C-alpha positions in Angstrom: -26.5 15.6 -186.4 -23.5 13.6 -185.1 -23.0 11.9 -182.4 -19.9 10.3 -180.4 -20.1 7.0 -178.4 -20.1 5.6 -175.8 -17.4 16.2 -161.5 -15.1 17.6 -159.4 -14.6 18.1 -155.6 -12.1 20.3 -154.4 -9.4 17.4 -155.3 -10.1 15.2 -158.1 -9.3 11.6 -159.0 -7.5 9.4 -160.7 -8.4 6.9 -163.0 -8.1 2.7 -162.4 -5.0 1.4 -164.0 -6.2 -2.2 -164.5 -8.3 -1.6 -167.3 -8.3 -0.3 -170.9 -12.1 1.0 -170.7 -14.6 0.2 -173.0 -13.9 2.3 -176.2 -16.0 5.1 -178.1 -18.1 5.1 -180.8 -17.8 8.4 -182.2 -20.1 8.1 -185.3 -20.3 11.2 -188.1 -22.8 11.2 -191.2 -20.0 9.3 -192.6 -18.7 6.5 -190.9 -14.7 5.8 -190.2 -13.2 2.6 -190.4 -13.1 2.7 -186.3 -16.2 1.7 -184.3 -15.2 2.9 -180.7 -14.1 6.0 -179.1 -16.0 9.2 -179.5 -15.8 11.3 -182.0 -17.5 12.7 -185.2 -16.2 11.2 -188.3 -13.7 8.0 -188.2 -10.7 10.3 -187.6 -7.8 10.7 -185.6 -6.8 10.1 -182.4 -8.1 6.0 -180.0 -13.3 5.1 -184.2 -16.0 5.1 -186.4 -20.3 5.6 -186.3 -23.9 8.0 -186.4 -22.1 8.4 -184.4 -19.5 8.5 -186.6 -18.2 5.3 -185.0 -14.1 5.1 -183.8 -13.1 2.1 -183.0 -9.8 1.4 -181.7 -8.3 -1.1 -183.5 -8.0 -4.4 -181.3 -5.4 -4.9 -179.0 -2.9 -3.2 -181.3 -0.5 -0.9 -180.4 0.1 -2.4 -176.8 -2.7 -2.1 -175.0 -5.7 -2.0 -177.2 -8.0 0.2 -175.5 -12.1 -1.5 -175.1 -14.2 -0.3 -177.4 -16.0 2.8 -175.7 -19.4 3.4 -177.5 -19.0 7.2 -178.2 -21.0 8.0 -182.1 -20.3 10.9 -183.2 -22.2 12.2 -185.7 -21.2 14.3 -188.6 -22.5 18.0 -188.8 -24.4 19.6 -191.6 -21.6 22.0 -192.5 -19.5 20.8 -196.3 -16.4 20.6 -197.4 -17.4 23.3 -200.6 -16.0 26.4 -201.5 -17.2 29.8 -202.2 -17.5 31.9 -204.9 -16.4 35.6 -205.1 -19.2 38.0 -206.0 -17.6 39.5 -209.5 -17.0 43.1 -208.8 -18.9 45.7 -210.2 -18.0 46.9 -213.8 -15.8 49.5 -214.0 -17.6 53.0 -215.8 -17.3 52.9 -220.0 -14.7 55.7 -221.1 -16.7 58.8 -222.5 -14.8 60.6 -225.0 -15.3 64.1 -224.6 -14.7 66.2 -227.3 -13.9 69.8 -226.5 -15.6 72.5 -228.2 -13.2 74.1 -230.3 -10.8 71.4 -229.7 -8.3 69.5 -231.2 -7.8 66.6 -229.0 -10.3 64.8 -226.8 -10.3 64.0 -223.4 -9.1 60.9 -222.0 -11.6 59.0 -219.8 -10.9 59.2 -215.4 -9.7 56.2 -214.3 -12.4 53.6 -212.7 -12.3 53.7 -208.5 -11.0 50.8 -207.5 -13.6 47.6 -206.9 -13.1 46.7 -203.2 -11.3 43.5 -202.8 -13.7 40.5 -202.8 -14.5 38.5 -199.5 -14.5 34.9 -200.2 -17.4 33.1 -197.7 -16.3 30.7 -195.6 -18.0 27.4 -194.5 -17.0 24.8 -191.1 -15.2 21.6 -192.7 -14.8 18.9 -190.6 -11.4 17.6 -190.1 -10.5 14.1 -189.2 -7.0 12.2 -188.0 -5.1 9.4 -186.3 -2.7 8.4 -185.0 -1.6 5.5 -182.4 0.2 6.4 -178.6 -0.5 5.1 -175.4 -0.8 1.3 -176.8 -4.1 2.4 -178.9 -5.9 4.0 -181.2 -6.2 7.9 -181.0 -8.6 10.0 -183.0 -9.3 13.0 -183.6 -12.2 15.6 -185.5 -12.4 19.2 -185.6 -13.9 21.9 -187.9 -12.3 24.6 -189.4 -12.9 28.7 -188.6 -12.4 31.9 -190.7 -8.7 32.2 -188.6 -7.9 28.7 -188.6 -7.7 26.8 -192.1 -7.0 22.8 -192.7 -3.4 22.8 -192.7 -3.7 24.7 -189.2 -5.8 21.8 -188.0 -3.6 19.4 -189.2 -0.9 20.9 -187.8 -2.7 21.2 -184.3 -3.6 17.0 -184.4 0.2 16.4 -185.0 1.5 18.5 -182.2 -1.7 16.9 -180.0 0.1 13.3 -180.9 3.3 14.5 -180.2 2.6 15.2 -176.5 0.4 12.2 -176.1 3.5 10.9 -176.7 5.9 13.1 -174.7 3.8 12.1 -172.0 3.9 8.3 -172.8 7.3 8.1 -172.6 7.6 9.4 -169.1 4.9 7.1 -167.7 5.0 4.0 -169.1 6.3 0.7 -168.6 7.5 -0.5 -172.1 10.5 1.8 -172.0 13.4 0.9 -169.2 14.5 5.0 -169.2 10.9 6.2 -168.1 10.0 7.4 -165.1 7.4 4.4 -164.1 10.4 1.3 -164.8 12.3 3.2 -163.1 10.3 3.5 -160.2 9.6 -0.1 -160.3 13.6 -1.5 -160.5 14.2 0.4 -157.3 11.1 -1.3 -155.4 12.2 -2.3 -151.9 15.0 -0.2 -152.1 15.3 3.6 -152.5 12.7 6.7 -154.1 13.3 8.2 -157.2 12.9 11.5 -158.3 10.1 11.8 -161.1 8.7 14.4 -163.6 6.3 17.1 -161.7 3.9 15.4 -164.2 4.5 11.7 -163.2 4.1 12.6 -159.8 1.2 14.6 -160.5 -0.3 12.0 -161.7 0.8 8.8 -159.6 -0.7 11.4 -156.6 -3.8 11.4 -157.9 -4.6 7.8 -158.7 -3.7 7.8 -154.7 -6.1 10.0 -153.9 -8.8 7.7 -155.8 -7.6 4.8 -154.2 -8.5 6.5 -151.1 -12.3 7.9 -152.1 -12.7 4.3 -153.6 -11.8 1.7 -150.8 -8.7 0.8 -152.7 -10.5 -0.6 -155.9 -8.2 2.0 -158.0 -4.9 0.6 -157.6 -2.1 1.5 -160.1 0.1 -1.4 -157.7 -1.8 -4.0 -159.8 0.7 -4.3 -162.1 2.3 -6.5 -159.2 -0.2 -9.5 -161.2 1.7 -9.2 -164.6 2.2 -11.9 -166.6 -0.7 -14.0 -164.6 -3.5 -12.9 -167.1 -3.0 -12.3 -170.3 -5.8 -10.3 -172.4 -3.8 -8.1 -174.8 -2.1 -8.9 -178.0 -0.6 -12.4 -175.5 -4.1 -13.3 -175.1 -4.4 -16.7 -173.4 -7.9 -18.6 -172.7 -6.5 -20.2 -169.5 -7.4 -18.6 -166.2 -4.3 -19.0 -163.8 -4.8 -21.0 -160.3 -6.5 -19.4 -157.1 -3.0 -20.8 -155.6 -1.1 -18.6 -158.4 -2.5 -15.8 -157.8 -3.2 -15.7 -154.0 0.9 -15.6 -154.0 1.2 -12.3 -155.8 -1.3 -10.7 -154.3 0.4 -9.7 -151.4 2.3 -7.5 -153.4 -1.2 -5.5 -155.0 -2.0 -2.3 -151.9 -1.6 1.0 -152.6 -0.2 1.5 -149.4 3.4 0.4 -151.0 3.3 3.1 -152.2 5.0 6.3 -150.6 5.7 10.0 -151.8 8.0 12.7 -151.1 6.5 16.0 -152.3 9.5 18.4 -151.2 11.9 15.7 -153.1 9.2 15.2 -155.7 10.0 11.3 -155.7 8.3 7.6 -155.5 9.4 4.9 -153.4 7.7 1.4 -153.5 8.6 -0.5 -150.3 8.8 -3.6 -150.9 10.6 -6.0 -153.9 8.3 -7.2 -156.6 5.8 -4.6 -156.1 5.2 -2.2 -159.2 3.5 0.6 -160.2 1.4 1.1 -163.7 -0.6 4.1 -164.6 -2.4 1.9 -167.7 -5.8 2.9 -166.4 -5.1 6.7 -165.6 -2.6 8.5 -168.0 -4.7 8.6 -171.1 -7.2 10.5 -169.3 -5.1 13.1 -168.4 -3.2 12.9 -171.8 -6.2 13.2 -173.7 -6.9 16.8 -171.5 -3.3 18.0 -172.3 -4.0 17.0 -176.0 -7.4 19.0 -175.7 -5.3 22.3 -174.1 -2.7 22.6 -177.3 -6.4 22.6 -179.6 -7.5 25.4 -178.0 -4.2 27.3 -177.5 -4.0 27.1 -181.3 -7.6 28.2 -181.5 -9.6 25.5 -182.3 -12.9 25.5 -181.3 -15.1 22.5 -182.1 -13.1 19.3 -181.9 -13.2 15.9 -180.1 -9.7 14.1 -179.0 -9.9 10.2 -178.4 -7.3 8.1 -176.6 -9.3 4.4 -176.6 -11.8 4.6 -174.5 -11.3 8.4 -173.3 -12.6 11.0 -174.9 -13.1 15.0 -174.3 -15.4 17.6 -176.5 -14.5 20.7 -176.8 -17.9 23.1 -178.4 -20.8 22.9 -180.0 -20.8 21.4 -183.6 -21.4 24.7 -186.5 -24.8 23.8 -186.1 -25.1 25.0 -182.5 -26.0 21.7 -181.3 -24.0 19.3 -179.1 -21.5 16.5 -179.6 -23.3 13.1 -178.7 -21.8 10.1 -177.4 -23.4 6.5 -177.8 -23.1 3.7 -174.8 -21.6 1.4 -176.2 -24.1 -2.2 -175.7 -21.9 -4.3 -173.5 -23.4 -7.6 -175.0 -24.3 -6.2 -178.6 -23.0 -6.1 -181.5 -19.4 -4.4 -182.3 -20.1 -1.1 -182.5 -23.6 -1.1 -180.9 -25.1 1.4 -178.1 -28.1 1.1 -176.0 -28.0 5.0 -175.3 -27.1 8.2 -176.6 -25.6 11.5 -174.6 -24.6 14.9 -175.2 -21.2 15.5 -174.3 -20.0 19.0 -175.2 -17.1 20.3 -173.3 -17.3 17.0 -171.6 -15.5 13.6 -170.5 -16.9 11.1 -171.7 -14.8 7.4 -170.3 -16.1 3.9 -170.5 -14.8 0.5 -168.3 -16.3 -2.7 -170.1 -16.0 -6.6 -169.7 -16.4 -7.0 -173.6 -13.3 -6.3 -175.1 -10.1 -7.8 -174.1 -12.0 -11.0 -172.9 -12.5 -14.3 -173.3 -15.0 -16.7 -172.3 -14.4 -20.4 -169.9 -17.0 -22.9 -169.5 -19.8 -20.4 -169.7 -18.0 -17.8 -167.4 -16.4 -14.4 -168.9 -12.7 -13.3 -168.1 -11.6 -10.0 -169.1 -8.5 -7.0 -168.2 -10.4 -5.2 -165.3 -8.9 -7.0 -162.3 -10.2 -6.7 -158.7 -7.5 -5.3 -156.6 -8.7 -7.3 -153.3 -9.0 -10.4 -155.1 -6.6 -10.4 -158.3 -9.4 -11.6 -159.9 -11.6 -10.2 -162.9 -14.7 -8.1 -161.2 -18.0 -9.3 -161.4 -20.3 -6.4 -160.6 -20.7 -4.8 -163.8 -20.6 -4.8 -167.3 -20.4 -1.7 -168.0 -19.7 1.8 -166.7 -19.6 4.9 -168.3 -18.3 7.8 -166.2 -19.6 11.8 -167.7 -17.3 14.5 -166.0 -15.7 18.1 -166.6 -12.3 16.4 -167.4 -11.2 13.3 -168.9 -8.8 12.6 -166.4 -11.4 12.2 -163.4 -13.7 9.9 -165.5 -11.0 7.7 -166.0 -9.8 8.0 -162.8 -13.1 6.7 -161.5 -14.7 4.7 -164.3 -13.0 1.3 -162.9 -13.3 1.8 -159.7 -17.4 2.4 -159.7 -17.0 -1.0 -162.7 -15.5 -2.5 -159.0 -17.5 -1.3 -156.6 -20.2 -2.5 -158.5 -24.2 -0.2 -159.0 -25.0 0.6 -155.3 -21.5 1.6 -154.2 -20.4 3.1 -157.3 -23.2 5.4 -157.6 -22.3 6.6 -154.1 -18.6 7.7 -155.0 -20.6 9.1 -158.1 -22.5 11.4 -156.3 -20.3 11.9 -153.8 -18.2 14.1 -156.8 -19.1 17.1 -157.9 -20.3 17.1 -161.3 -19.6 13.6 -162.7 -22.3 11.4 -164.1 -22.4 7.8 -164.5 -24.0 5.2 -166.5 -23.8 1.4 -165.3 -25.2 -1.8 -166.3 -24.7 -4.4 -164.1 -23.5 -8.0 -163.7 -27.5 -8.7 -164.7 -28.0 -6.1 -167.5 -30.1 -3.7 -165.0 -29.4 -0.3 -166.0 -28.5 2.5 -163.8 -28.0 6.0 -164.1 -27.6 8.9 -161.5 -29.3 11.3 -160.5 -26.8 14.1 -163.0 -27.7 12.2 -166.1 -31.4 11.7 -165.2 -33.2 13.7 -168.4 -30.0 13.8 -170.3 -29.1 10.1 -171.1 -31.5 8.9 -174.2 -32.1 5.2 -174.1 -32.8 3.8 -177.6 -33.1 0.2 -176.6 -32.5 -2.1 -173.7 -28.8 -3.8 -173.5 -28.3 -6.9 -174.8 -27.9 -9.5 -172.7 -25.7 -12.7 -172.7 -23.2 -13.8 -170.8 
């Protein structure tokens, strides 16, 4: 059985921009060289495991996603060819001698044998790539109508789709929608692509329902905290954070639906969709794979995972929930995720410890400092967009208020390891989550 690692109300929220969620470790019978996000064998999209753990490469590409312990174990189907049955031998030709005749009668031609039909078995195909500053992982099974070559072409097309969205929503390109909006802060509104507008609108809705704990203006603190490739284990002073904090408030962002424009009302205010765009991109990639006739697959981008269908043996894809203080790639619980998304926000990937205190990349926009109420939050939802939209908010709110938010959104479930290493499981996941061992304790 394969295992991957480790909602919706009338309007779905969008994930917090201030994080690179915990990664899902997808594991398969054969572990890949990755050990993080959800997926079955090591593969294409953003890790491997027994689950086949898929890891997001450290802080690579751009903003490495934290290991979302999602392990997808591989199924029993093997890549083996089927031997077509041999056609029945043609009847032997009989020589008939006509009585009183001088010659022989030619044998009647044998009827054509029916064409041999080759039996096919589903084959598990994996792929990987990089986009949005993280690792992408894919796994899918072939069908009689979709062979390996077609699956690989679909993976390539899915990656192209994710990179298209990245070009719109990144802050690393001066010509992107977000960069143009940020450059015009305090001066004018900027018309953007419909998809960028929709993602920003959902982000603001998530801010509204989460007491502002999800806030895309966290980008205003850029440069104070360094947790990426430029990691610097020297926290900024409280004075430096306080000076920048007025720039962080989702109310600075104004939308005009008629003009499809975004305006930031003060100089220095900046927005980033780093905590939500990957969820949207994973859903778009999944729709593309479905449109190509693929029926059983997963797509993972860093800490965001989506699975479709069941494995060929009829079992669900499984995700392992990462142990926030355990060895890299370890998980303490398993959860079925077929036709669901799985997104984890954790304080263990992009972090450092100074004087016995852990500092990490999930910043509380109300204080400007790393959130302290949780160690990890895993969200189970019908879409990656929704899961990505609320995992950071729940992480920052903490288990009590966070669970209230989760239970208020139709179809959403959550697993929380709080700051004291206590395990919280939402009502919708009761009976679905299989705890293997208690989470490891530690700083």
